[in-house]
C-alpha positions as CSV (number, residue, x, y, z in Angstrom):
1,T,56.5,205.0,-34.4
2,P,54.7,202.6,-32.0
3,I,56.5,203.9,-28.9
4,Y,54.5,207.1,-29.3
5,W,51.2,205.4,-30.1
6,E,48.2,205.7,-27.8
7,K,47.3,202.7,-25.6
8,E,44.2,201.8,-27.8
9,E,46.4,201.9,-30.9
10,V,49.1,199.7,-29.4
11,Q,46.3,197.2,-28.4
12,E,45.7,196.7,-32.2
13,I,49.1,195.0,-32.5
14,E,48.9,192.8,-29.4
15,G,50.0,189.2,-30.1
16,T,52.3,190.3,-33.0
17,N,56.1,190.5,-33.2
18,L,55.7,194.3,-33.7
19,Y,54.1,194.5,-30.3
20,S,57.0,192.5,-28.7
21,G,59.5,194.7,-30.4
22,T,57.8,197.8,-29.2
23,Q,57.7,196.6,-25.6
24,Q,61.4,195.7,-25.7
25,I,62.3,199.2,-26.9
26,L,60.2,200.8,-24.2
27,E,61.7,198.5,-21.6
28,M,65.3,199.3,-22.8
29,L,64.6,203.1,-22.7
30,Q,63.1,202.8,-19.2
31,N,66.3,201.0,-18.0
32,M,68.5,203.5,-19.7
33,F,66.6,206.3,-18.0
34,K,67.0,204.7,-14.6
35,L,70.8,204.5,-15.2
36,I,70.9,208.2,-16.2
37,Q,69.1,209.1,-12.9
38,L,71.6,207.1,-10.9
39,T,74.5,209.2,-12.3
40,G,73.2,212.3,-10.7
41,D,73.8,214.4,-13.8
42,S,73.0,218.1,-13.3
43,V,71.4,218.3,-16.7
44,P,67.7,217.4,-16.3
45,I,66.7,214.7,-18.8
46,T,63.2,213.3,-18.9
47,L,62.0,209.9,-20.2
48,E,60.3,211.8,-23.0
49,D,63.6,213.4,-24.0
50,L,65.1,209.9,-24.2
51,H,62.2,208.7,-26.4
52,W,62.8,211.7,-28.7
53,A,66.5,211.1,-29.0
54,Y,66.1,207.4,-29.7
55,S,63.4,208.0,-32.3
56,A,65.5,210.8,-34.0
57,F,68.5,208.5,-34.2
58,S,66.9,205.3,-35.2
59,S,64.8,206.9,-37.9
60,R,67.5,209.1,-39.5
61,A,70.9,207.5,-38.9
62,V,72.8,206.0,-41.9
63,G,75.7,203.7,-41.9
64,M,79.0,205.4,-42.6
65,S,82.1,203.3,-43.4
66,L,85.1,204.1,-41.2
67,K,87.4,203.0,-44.1
68,D,88.0,205.0,-47.2
69,N,85.8,203.5,-50.0
70,S,85.9,206.4,-52.5
71,Q,88.3,204.7,-54.9
72,T,86.8,201.2,-55.0
73,Y,83.3,201.4,-53.6
74,S,82.3,198.4,-51.5
75,L,80.0,197.8,-48.6
76,P,81.8,197.0,-45.3
77,T,81.9,193.3,-44.5
78,C,82.5,193.9,-40.8
79,N,80.1,195.7,-38.5
80,A,83.0,197.1,-36.6
81,D,83.9,199.1,-39.8
82,V,80.5,200.8,-39.9
83,I,79.3,203.6,-37.6
84,P,75.7,204.9,-37.6
85,C,75.6,208.6,-37.8
86,L,73.2,211.5,-38.6
87,V,73.8,213.3,-41.9
88,P,71.9,216.5,-42.2
89,L,69.8,216.8,-45.4
90,V,70.4,213.2,-46.4
91,D,68.3,212.1,-43.4
92,T,65.3,213.9,-45.0
93,F,65.2,211.7,-48.2
94,N,62.3,209.3,-48.4
95,H,62.6,205.6,-49.1
96,N,62.4,204.1,-52.6
97,P,63.2,200.3,-52.8
98,D,64.1,200.6,-56.5
99,T,66.8,203.3,-55.9
100,K,70.4,202.2,-55.8
101,V,72.5,204.5,-53.5
102,K,76.1,204.7,-52.3
103,F,77.4,206.2,-49.1
104,V,81.0,207.1,-49.8
105,T,83.6,207.9,-47.2
106,D,86.5,209.9,-48.7
107,L,89.2,210.3,-46.0
108,T,91.5,212.3,-48.2
109,K,88.9,215.1,-48.7
110,K,87.4,214.4,-45.3
111,V,83.9,214.2,-46.7
112,F,80.9,211.8,-46.6
113,R,79.2,211.7,-50.0
114,Y,75.7,210.4,-51.0
115,E,75.5,209.1,-54.6
116,C,72.5,207.7,-56.5
117,D,72.4,205.7,-59.7
118,Y,70.4,208.2,-61.7
119,D,70.6,211.9,-62.5
120,P,67.5,213.6,-61.0
121,A,65.8,216.2,-63.2
122,M,65.2,219.7,-61.9
123,G,62.3,219.5,-59.3
124,E,62.4,215.7,-59.2
125,E,62.4,214.1,-55.7
126,V,65.7,212.6,-54.5
127,F,65.3,209.3,-52.8
128,N,67.3,207.2,-50.3
129,N,67.0,203.4,-50.0
130,Y,66.6,202.2,-46.4
131,G,67.3,198.6,-47.4
132,N,65.5,195.4,-47.8
133,K,63.6,195.6,-44.5
134,T,60.5,194.0,-43.2
135,N,57.4,196.1,-42.6
136,E,57.9,195.4,-38.9
137,A,61.4,197.1,-39.1
138,F,60.0,200.0,-41.1
139,I,57.2,200.7,-38.6
140,L,59.5,200.4,-35.6
141,S,62.2,202.7,-37.0
142,Y,60.4,205.0,-39.4
143,G,56.6,204.8,-38.7
144,F,55.5,203.6,-42.2
145,S,55.1,200.3,-44.1
146,L,55.1,199.2,-47.7
147,V,52.2,197.6,-49.5
148,N,53.1,194.1,-50.7
149,N,56.5,194.3,-49.2
150,P,58.4,191.3,-50.7
151,H,60.8,191.3,-47.8
152,S,58.2,191.0,-45.0
153,T,58.5,188.0,-42.8
154,C,56.9,186.7,-39.5
155,W,59.4,185.3,-37.1
156,V,58.8,182.4,-34.7
157,Q,60.8,181.6,-31.6
158,L,61.8,178.1,-30.6
159,A,63.2,177.1,-27.2
160,L,65.7,174.5,-25.9
161,S,65.1,173.8,-22.3
162,P,68.1,173.3,-20.0
163,N,66.1,170.6,-18.3
164,D,66.0,168.5,-21.5
165,P,67.9,165.3,-20.8
166,L,69.5,165.7,-24.3
167,Y,70.3,169.5,-23.7
168,Q,74.0,169.2,-24.2
169,F,73.7,167.0,-27.3
170,K,71.1,169.2,-28.9
171,K,73.0,172.4,-28.1
172,K,76.1,171.0,-29.7
173,I,74.2,170.1,-32.9
174,F,72.8,173.6,-33.1
175,Q,76.3,175.0,-32.7
176,D,77.9,172.6,-35.3
177,K,75.1,173.3,-37.8
178,G,74.9,177.1,-37.1
179,L,71.2,176.8,-36.4
180,S,69.2,179.5,-34.6
181,L,66.2,179.3,-32.3
182,R,64.5,182.2,-34.1
183,H,63.3,181.6,-37.7
184,H,61.4,183.7,-40.2
185,L,58.3,182.6,-42.1
186,H,58.8,184.0,-45.6
187,Q,56.2,185.8,-47.7
188,V,55.8,183.9,-51.0
189,S,54.6,186.0,-53.9
190,E,55.4,186.9,-57.5
191,T,57.8,189.7,-56.3
192,S,59.6,187.7,-53.6
193,S,62.5,185.3,-54.1
194,E,61.2,182.8,-51.6
195,K,59.5,179.6,-52.7
196,K,58.4,178.3,-49.3
197,V,56.9,179.9,-46.2
198,I,58.4,177.2,-43.9
199,S,62.2,177.1,-44.3
200,D,64.2,173.9,-44.3
201,E,66.2,175.4,-41.4
202,L,63.1,175.8,-39.3
203,V,62.1,172.2,-39.9
204,E,65.6,171.0,-39.1
205,A,65.7,173.0,-35.9
206,A,62.3,171.7,-34.7
207,R,63.4,168.1,-35.6
208,I,66.4,168.4,-33.4
209,L,64.5,170.0,-30.5
210,L,61.9,167.3,-30.6
211,L,64.4,164.4,-30.5
212,T,63.5,161.9,-27.8
213,E,65.9,159.7,-25.9
214,S,64.7,156.8,-28.1
215,D,65.5,158.8,-31.3
216,Y,68.9,159.6,-29.9
217,Y,69.9,156.1,-29.1
218,F,68.3,154.3,-32.0
219,S,68.2,156.6,-35.0
220,S,70.5,158.7,-37.0
221,C,69.9,162.2,-35.5
222,T,71.7,163.9,-38.4
223,S,69.5,162.5,-41.1
224,Q,66.6,164.3,-42.7
225,Q,64.0,162.0,-41.1
226,V,64.9,160.6,-37.7
227,S,61.7,158.5,-37.1
228,I,58.1,158.5,-38.0
229,G,57.2,159.7,-34.5
230,N,59.7,162.6,-34.8
231,Q,58.5,163.6,-38.3
232,V,54.9,163.6,-37.1
233,A,55.8,165.6,-34.0
234,V,57.7,168.2,-36.0
235,F,54.9,169.3,-38.2
236,S,52.3,168.9,-35.5
237,V,54.2,171.2,-33.1
238,L,54.9,173.7,-35.9
239,H,51.2,173.8,-36.8
240,D,50.3,174.3,-33.1
241,L,53.0,177.1,-32.8
242,L,51.6,179.0,-35.8
243,N,48.0,178.4,-34.9
244,D,48.7,179.8,-31.4
245,K,50.3,182.8,-33.0
246,L,47.4,183.3,-35.3
247,I,44.8,183.1,-32.5
248,K,46.8,185.7,-30.5
249,M,46.8,188.3,-33.3
250,S,43.2,187.6,-34.6
251,R,40.5,190.2,-33.8
252,E,36.8,190.2,-34.2
253,E,36.1,192.5,-37.2
254,K,34.1,195.5,-36.2
255,E,31.6,197.2,-38.5
256,E,32.9,200.6,-37.6
257,K,36.6,200.7,-38.2
258,K,38.8,203.2,-36.3
259,S,40.3,206.0,-38.3
260,G,43.8,207.4,-38.1
261,Y,47.1,206.6,-39.7
262,N,48.4,204.6,-36.7
263,Y,45.3,202.4,-36.8
264,F,45.8,201.9,-40.5
265,L,49.4,200.9,-40.0
266,A,48.5,198.4,-37.2
267,E,45.7,196.8,-39.2
268,S,47.6,196.5,-42.4
269,Y,50.6,195.0,-40.6
270,R,48.5,192.6,-38.6
271,H,46.7,191.4,-41.8
272,E,50.0,190.9,-43.5
273,Q,51.3,188.7,-40.7
274,I,48.0,186.7,-40.7
275,R,48.4,186.1,-44.4
276,I,52.0,184.8,-43.9
277,I,50.9,182.5,-41.0
278,E,47.9,181.2,-42.8
279,A,50.1,180.4,-45.8
280,G,52.5,178.6,-43.5
281,L,49.6,176.6,-41.9
282,S,48.4,175.5,-45.4
283,E,51.9,174.4,-46.3
284,I,52.2,172.3,-43.2
285,E,48.7,170.7,-43.7
286,V,49.7,169.7,-47.2
287,I,52.9,168.1,-45.8
288,Q,50.9,166.3,-43.1
289,K,48.3,165.0,-45.6
290,N,51.0,163.7,-47.9
291,M,52.9,162.2,-45.0
292,G,49.8,160.4,-43.9
293,Q,49.3,158.9,-47.3
294,E,52.9,157.9,-47.7
295,E,53.2,156.0,-44.3
296,S,52.3,152.4,-44.7
297,V,50.4,151.3,-41.5
298,N,50.1,147.7,-40.5
299,T,46.4,146.8,-40.6
300,D,46.8,144.6,-37.5
301,E,48.2,147.5,-35.5
302,I,45.3,149.8,-36.6
303,T,42.7,147.4,-35.2
304,V,44.3,147.6,-31.7
305,Q,42.8,150.1,-29.3
306,P,42.3,150.6,-25.6
307,L,40.2,148.2,-23.6
308,L,38.0,151.1,-22.7
309,H,36.4,150.7,-26.1
310,I,35.7,147.0,-26.1
311,I,32.0,147.8,-25.4
312,S,29.8,144.7,-24.9
313,S,26.9,146.3,-23.1
314,E,24.0,147.3,-25.4
315,E,23.1,150.1,-22.9
316,N,26.7,151.5,-23.2
317,R,26.7,151.2,-26.9
318,S,23.5,153.3,-27.0
319,L,25.0,155.9,-24.8
320,V,28.2,156.1,-26.8
321,S,26.3,156.3,-30.1
322,S,24.1,159.1,-28.7
323,W,27.0,161.2,-27.5
324,L,28.9,160.8,-30.8
325,S,25.7,161.6,-32.7
326,S,25.4,164.9,-30.9
327,L,28.9,165.7,-32.3
328,S,27.8,164.7,-35.9
329,L,29.9,161.5,-35.6
330,K,28.9,157.9,-36.1
331,A,29.8,154.9,-33.9
332,E,30.4,151.5,-35.5
333,F,30.9,148.4,-33.4
334,S,32.6,145.1,-34.4
335,A,31.3,141.7,-33.3
336,S,33.7,141.9,-30.3
337,G,32.4,145.3,-29.3
338,S,35.3,147.3,-30.6
339,L,34.4,150.9,-31.4
340,S,35.2,152.8,-34.5
341,I,34.5,156.5,-34.8
342,I,33.4,157.5,-38.2
343,S,33.3,161.0,-39.7
344,P,32.1,161.6,-43.3
345,K,34.0,164.9,-43.3
346,G,37.2,163.4,-42.0
347,E,37.2,165.7,-39.0
348,I,36.1,166.0,-35.4
349,F,34.7,169.3,-34.2
350,I,34.1,170.1,-30.5
351,P,32.1,173.2,-29.7
352,E,33.9,175.6,-27.5
353,N,31.5,175.0,-24.5
354,L,32.2,171.3,-24.5
355,L,36.0,171.5,-23.9
356,I,36.8,170.8,-20.2
357,T,39.7,173.0,-18.9
358,T,40.8,174.7,-15.6
359,D,39.4,178.0,-16.9
360,V,36.0,176.4,-17.4
361,A,36.1,175.1,-13.8
362,K,37.2,178.5,-12.4
363,N,34.4,180.2,-14.3
364,S,31.7,177.9,-12.8
365,S,30.3,179.8,-9.9
366,S,28.3,176.9,-8.6
367,F,31.4,174.7,-8.5
368,M,33.7,177.4,-7.0
369,S,31.2,178.2,-4.3
370,L,31.9,174.8,-2.7
371,F,35.3,176.1,-1.6
372,Q,36.7,179.1,0.3
373,Q,39.5,180.7,-1.8
374,E,41.7,181.0,1.3
375,T,41.5,177.2,1.8
376,L,42.5,176.5,-1.8
377,T,45.4,178.9,-1.4
378,S,46.6,177.6,2.0
379,L,46.5,174.0,0.7
380,G,48.4,175.0,-2.4
381,I,45.7,173.5,-4.7
382,E,47.2,173.2,-8.2
383,E,45.2,173.7,-11.4
384,D,45.2,170.0,-12.5
385,F,43.8,169.0,-9.1
386,L,41.1,171.6,-9.4
387,L,40.2,170.1,-12.8
388,L,39.9,166.6,-11.2
389,L,37.5,168.1,-8.6
390,F,35.5,169.7,-11.4
391,L,35.1,166.3,-13.2
392,I,33.8,164.7,-10.0
393,Y,31.4,167.6,-9.5
394,E,30.0,167.5,-13.0
395,K,29.7,163.7,-12.9
396,S,27.6,164.0,-9.7
397,K,25.1,166.2,-11.5
398,G,24.1,163.4,-13.8
399,R,22.3,164.4,-17.0
400,E,22.0,168.0,-15.7
401,S,25.7,168.4,-16.6
402,R,26.3,169.4,-20.2
403,W,28.7,166.4,-20.3
404,G,26.2,164.1,-18.4
405,L,25.7,161.7,-21.4
406,F,29.4,161.5,-22.0
407,F,30.3,160.7,-18.4
408,E,27.4,158.2,-18.2
409,S,28.9,156.3,-21.1
410,L,32.2,155.9,-19.3
411,P,33.0,153.0,-17.0
412,D,33.0,153.7,-13.2
413,V,36.3,151.8,-13.0
414,F,38.7,152.3,-15.9
415,P,40.6,149.2,-17.2
416,N,44.1,150.6,-16.6
417,S,47.1,149.2,-14.8
418,L,45.3,149.5,-11.4
419,L,43.7,146.2,-12.4
420,F,47.0,144.2,-12.5
421,T,46.4,141.2,-10.2
422,N,49.9,139.7,-10.5
423,R,52.5,142.5,-10.2
424,E,55.5,140.4,-9.2
425,C,56.2,139.6,-12.8
426,F,56.5,143.3,-13.6
427,E,59.3,143.7,-11.1
428,N,62.2,145.9,-12.5
429,T,60.3,146.6,-15.7
430,P,59.5,150.2,-16.9
431,A,55.8,149.4,-16.8
432,L,55.8,148.8,-13.1
433,H,57.7,152.0,-12.6
434,V,55.0,153.9,-14.4
435,V,52.3,152.1,-12.3
436,K,54.0,153.0,-9.0
437,E,54.4,156.6,-10.1
438,Q,50.7,156.7,-10.9
439,E,49.7,155.2,-7.5
440,E,52.0,157.5,-5.6
441,E,50.5,160.5,-7.3
442,L,47.0,159.4,-6.5
443,H,48.0,158.7,-2.9
444,E,49.5,162.1,-2.6
445,L,46.5,163.8,-4.3
446,F,44.1,162.2,-1.8
447,Y,46.0,162.7,1.5
448,M,47.5,166.0,0.8
449,F,44.6,167.7,-1.0
450,L,41.3,165.9,-1.1
451,S,41.1,164.7,2.5
452,P,42.0,168.1,4.0
453,L,39.6,169.8,1.6
454,Q,36.8,167.4,2.6
455,K,37.2,168.5,6.2
456,A,37.7,172.2,5.6
457,C,34.8,172.7,3.2
458,N,32.5,170.0,4.4
459,L,32.4,168.2,1.1
460,P,30.1,165.2,0.9
461,T,32.3,162.1,1.2
462,N,29.9,160.0,-0.9
463,I,31.0,162.1,-3.9
464,Y,34.5,163.5,-3.1
465,N,36.2,160.2,-2.2
466,K,39.2,158.2,-3.3
467,Q,37.2,156.0,-5.7
468,N,35.9,159.0,-7.6
469,L,39.3,160.6,-7.5
470,K,40.7,157.5,-9.3
471,W,37.9,157.9,-11.9
472,A,38.6,161.5,-12.5
473,Y,42.4,160.8,-12.7
474,S,41.7,158.1,-15.3
475,V,39.5,160.5,-17.3
476,L,42.2,163.1,-17.3
477,T,44.8,160.5,-18.4
478,E,42.6,159.0,-21.1
479,F,41.0,162.1,-22.6
480,S,43.6,164.8,-22.2
481,R,44.7,166.1,-25.6
482,T,47.0,168.7,-27.1
483,V,44.8,171.8,-27.7
484,T,46.2,175.0,-29.2
485,S,45.4,178.2,-27.3
486,V,44.8,176.3,-24.1
487,S,47.4,176.4,-21.3
488,G,47.4,173.4,-19.0
489,A,45.4,170.2,-19.4
490,A,42.4,170.1,-21.8
491,I,39.9,167.3,-21.8
492,V,38.3,166.7,-25.1
493,P,35.2,164.6,-24.7
494,I,35.8,162.2,-27.6
495,Y,36.6,158.5,-27.2
496,P,40.2,157.5,-28.2
497,G,40.5,156.4,-31.8
498,R,42.2,153.3,-33.1
499,Y,46.0,153.3,-32.6
500,N,48.1,154.6,-35.6
501,A,51.7,155.4,-34.9
502,S,51.9,157.8,-37.9
503,S,48.8,159.9,-37.1
504,S,48.9,163.3,-35.5
505,V,46.3,164.4,-33.0
506,S,46.0,168.1,-32.1
507,F,42.8,170.1,-31.7
508,R,43.0,173.6,-33.1
509,F,40.8,176.5,-32.3
510,C,38.6,178.0,-35.1
511,R,37.3,181.5,-34.2
512,E,34.7,181.5,-37.0
513,R,33.2,178.2,-36.0
514,K,33.7,178.9,-32.2
515,G,35.2,175.5,-31.4
516,Y,38.0,173.1,-31.7
517,Y,38.7,170.8,-34.7
518,H,41.0,168.0,-35.8
519,H,41.3,166.9,-39.4
520,F,42.4,163.3,-40.3
521,N,42.9,161.2,-43.4
522,G,40.0,159.0,-44.4
523,N,36.9,158.8,-42.4
524,T,38.0,156.7,-39.4
525,Y,39.5,158.5,-36.4
526,T,42.9,157.3,-35.4
527,E,45.5,158.7,-33.0
528,N,49.0,157.9,-31.7
529,Y,48.7,158.8,-28.1
530,Q,51.3,161.6,-28.4
531,N,54.0,159.1,-29.2
532,R,53.9,157.5,-25.8
533,K,56.2,154.6,-25.1
534,G,54.9,151.0,-24.9
535,E,54.9,150.8,-21.1
536,D,52.8,154.0,-21.0
537,L,50.3,152.6,-23.4
538,L,50.1,149.4,-21.3
539,S,50.0,151.2,-17.9
540,L,47.8,154.1,-18.7
541,H,45.6,152.9,-21.6
542,A,45.5,149.2,-21.0
543,F,46.7,148.1,-24.5
544,Y,49.9,147.1,-26.2
545,P,50.4,147.2,-30.0
546,P,51.4,143.8,-31.4
547,H,54.3,145.2,-33.4
548,E,55.6,147.6,-30.7
549,N,59.3,147.1,-29.9
550,V,60.0,147.3,-26.2
551,I,62.7,149.8,-25.2
552,I,64.5,148.9,-22.0
553,P,66.3,151.6,-19.9
554,L,69.6,150.6,-18.3
555,E,71.1,153.1,-15.7
556,I,74.8,152.4,-15.2
557,S,74.8,154.0,-11.7
558,D,72.3,151.4,-10.6
559,Y,75.0,148.8,-10.9
560,M,78.2,150.7,-10.0
561,D,79.4,154.0,-8.5
562,V,79.9,156.7,-11.0
563,A,82.2,159.6,-9.9
564,D,80.9,163.1,-10.5
565,E,83.7,163.8,-13.0
566,E,83.0,160.6,-14.9
567,R,79.2,161.5,-15.0
568,E,80.1,165.0,-16.3
569,F,82.4,163.6,-18.9
570,L,79.8,161.1,-20.1
571,T,77.2,163.9,-20.4
572,Q,79.5,166.1,-22.4
573,A,80.4,163.2,-24.6
574,S,76.7,162.6,-25.2
575,N,76.9,159.2,-23.7
576,G,75.3,159.7,-20.3
577,T,74.7,157.0,-17.7
578,L,71.2,156.2,-18.8
579,H,71.1,153.9,-21.9
580,F,68.4,152.0,-23.7
581,L,68.3,148.5,-25.2
582,K,66.3,147.9,-28.3
583,K,65.9,145.1,-30.7
584,G,68.2,145.1,-33.7
585,V,70.5,147.8,-32.4
586,F,73.9,147.1,-31.0
587,P,74.5,148.8,-27.6
588,E,77.6,150.7,-28.8
589,K,77.1,153.8,-26.6
590,L,76.6,151.7,-23.6
591,M,79.9,149.8,-24.3
592,E,81.7,153.1,-24.6
593,A,80.2,154.4,-21.4
594,L,81.3,151.3,-19.5
595,Q,84.8,151.6,-20.8
596,I,84.9,155.2,-19.4
597,C,83.5,154.2,-16.0
598,L,85.5,151.0,-15.4
599,P,89.2,151.5,-14.3
600,E,91.9,151.4,-16.9
601,G,94.7,148.9,-16.4
602,Q,92.4,146.2,-15.0
603,I,91.3,143.0,-16.7
604,L,87.6,142.3,-16.1
605,V,87.3,138.5,-15.5
606,V,83.7,137.4,-15.9
607,R,83.2,133.8,-14.9
608,E,80.2,131.9,-16.0
609,G,77.5,132.1,-13.3
610,D,78.6,135.5,-11.9
611,E,75.8,137.5,-10.5
612,A,75.6,141.0,-12.0
613,E,73.7,142.6,-9.2
614,N,76.8,144.8,-8.5
615,L,79.5,145.2,-11.0
616,E,82.1,145.9,-8.3
617,E,81.7,142.4,-6.9
618,I,83.0,140.9,-10.2
619,E,86.6,139.9,-9.8
620,N,89.3,142.1,-11.3
621,K,92.9,141.4,-11.8
622,E,95.7,143.7,-12.7
623,G,97.7,143.4,-15.8
624,E,98.3,144.5,-19.4
625,Q,95.4,144.2,-21.7
626,S,94.9,145.2,-25.3
627,P,91.9,147.5,-26.3
628,E,90.3,144.6,-28.1
629,E,90.6,142.2,-25.2
630,R,89.2,144.9,-22.9
631,R,86.3,145.5,-25.2
632,K,85.5,141.7,-25.2
633,D,85.6,141.5,-21.4
634,I,83.2,144.5,-21.2
635,A,80.9,142.7,-23.6
636,R,81.0,139.6,-21.4
637,L,80.3,141.7,-18.4
638,L,77.3,143.3,-20.1
639,I,76.0,139.9,-21.1
640,T,75.8,138.8,-17.5
641,L,74.1,142.1,-16.6
642,I,71.5,141.8,-19.3
643,E,70.9,138.1,-18.4
644,S,70.0,139.2,-14.8
645,S,67.4,141.6,-16.2
646,K,65.2,139.0,-17.8
647,V,61.7,138.5,-16.5
648,D,59.7,135.4,-15.7
649,V,56.6,135.3,-17.9
650,P,53.6,133.8,-16.0
651,E,50.5,132.3,-17.6
652,E,48.3,135.1,-16.3
653,V,48.8,138.7,-15.2
654,S,45.3,140.1,-15.0
655,S,41.8,138.7,-14.6
656,S,40.9,140.8,-17.7
657,A,41.6,138.7,-20.8
658,Y,42.4,141.8,-22.9
659,L,44.8,143.3,-20.3
660,N,46.3,139.9,-19.7
661,E,47.1,139.4,-23.4
662,A,48.6,142.9,-23.7
663,S,50.7,142.4,-20.6
664,L,52.1,139.0,-21.7
665,R,52.9,140.6,-25.1
666,Y,54.9,143.3,-23.3
667,L,56.8,140.9,-21.0
668,N,57.7,138.6,-23.8
669,G,58.8,141.6,-25.7
670,I,61.3,142.5,-22.9
671,N,62.9,139.1,-23.0
672,S,63.0,139.2,-26.8
673,V,64.9,142.5,-26.7
674,L,67.3,141.2,-24.1
675,D,68.0,138.0,-26.0
676,D,68.6,139.9,-29.2
677,N,71.2,142.2,-27.4
678,I,72.9,139.1,-25.9
679,K,73.3,137.5,-29.3
680,Q,74.8,140.7,-30.8
681,L,77.3,141.0,-27.9
682,E,78.2,137.3,-28.2
683,A,78.8,137.8,-31.9
684,S,81.1,140.7,-31.2
685,I,83.3,138.6,-28.9
686,Q,83.8,135.8,-31.5
């Protein structure tokens, strides 16, 4: 079994579930050995002894029923009724998947009996049946595998983070539905009973784990399809998960193959797992293709794209066209200068050496020679900041950089939210919150990292300054993409495509082609900016889709004190104190949360003209009140609160016409959502 394999043999299964299982067994035996040593037992037991005992037991033990099943044979339905034990002679029988056997416990005669469903002829081998196990289980326990084993699977592990805002809600759904975080990809063949590699349970588990707060508040989280964004994310994430797994277990085929039975086992198992994963990837890609064809996309929405790509300068058009041409892509410009990226093959392929990552920065000796490692360590320089420095460094090299043409085609000042010239109108909106977070992060990056680094390493201030830091930050924000097999940020040097809420953008590594690729429907590149919210699109990418519905957060604790026990109760009840207002959706959960937070036995009197800056200032009077009247008063209270959240929409927000139009669309959208919620609340009172 693998716990006895040589180091080079074990390396052949790295990245597979078999490798993980082997390491877990070795770790378990090591811990057991430490406990044995602590007991001070006089009998000397070595770690090798423990390995032998484990292997002897796991490879030879059979399950014996503690209950008498000699009269009416049946398999125990409870694990507590079965005890694994060693049965001399029976433990020497080889495995035959077609043999039907019985292990009979006869308590009257006090015997354990082995029975098979056929009468072996003299000299014919007698078989056991080890069960419908995967090849992974066969190798771990017995040291062999079956060719074309119909029961082989490849499991994938999902995760539910305790830091997820919807952790309690998602955990409860998993418990109610009996879902697991570990799922098996099934081998589909003529001999297997499975019809799909990707099970419905895996898709459902991923759907729940990827629910956003917007999905939670505005969609039916128990339906088969929550939202377009969720559906796209599910299959995109599953594809990335399988592709990552595939990359980890792939090996460069060598002309001279290693000999030996263990190498044969490792290679055959790994190839089996690769076949299952590749079949799963193909299944997902068919689903993604069909999903893209089924989604109807508004043509007005498709034409909207970031201001970055309204390119009016002929010089810049030439630079953009040259860079895209080097990637076998074509640039098309509309009369207004809007860029479309065309690919005859319906794909974008980025050679491995053109991806910009932290690893690329660390492996650049000329770049790293600018700094002393001790200085980087003492300042606590994080990997993302190192990537920003690398962008500045490469930009300063001009055309000598392998990305020189790409950087030259980009603006020196990106048209993002830093260009807002009238910020007062964004007060108390989610967009301004994003902008302030962005500015605070830039401020921190400069004064905590770049400025001290300038002095410690004598960096030229005409290159490593705040303006170029803003530029690098904007590049990272605009061009960072999801890339399988890359940990941390990855910058893909390709201009953003036209906005399409149903598209999926994820670049996957292809070992044969030595690069990263992304397939899409049709020949015009589109993307959905990783399902970012409207205020993120406006603040980070300087555009706002015409048909985007604004989602407005409302935190109850901003308006009233919420006791710890109330907050805990709201969290457990899946209400929480943070709620979102959206057009066409009645704020039922917000109403329920307010009923929990506001004192029972008090009538909330909301007079016309009351200011809702603090709910506790609103007059209360004691008295009896029916649930219906209380609900109406809470609705009136909520109306005053929502009224106070409206924004004044000016005639102009930015000196940029495009950014100004997008900003006004966003601000009007806020008031439209608030007015819609007020109408619904007023209708509920009547």
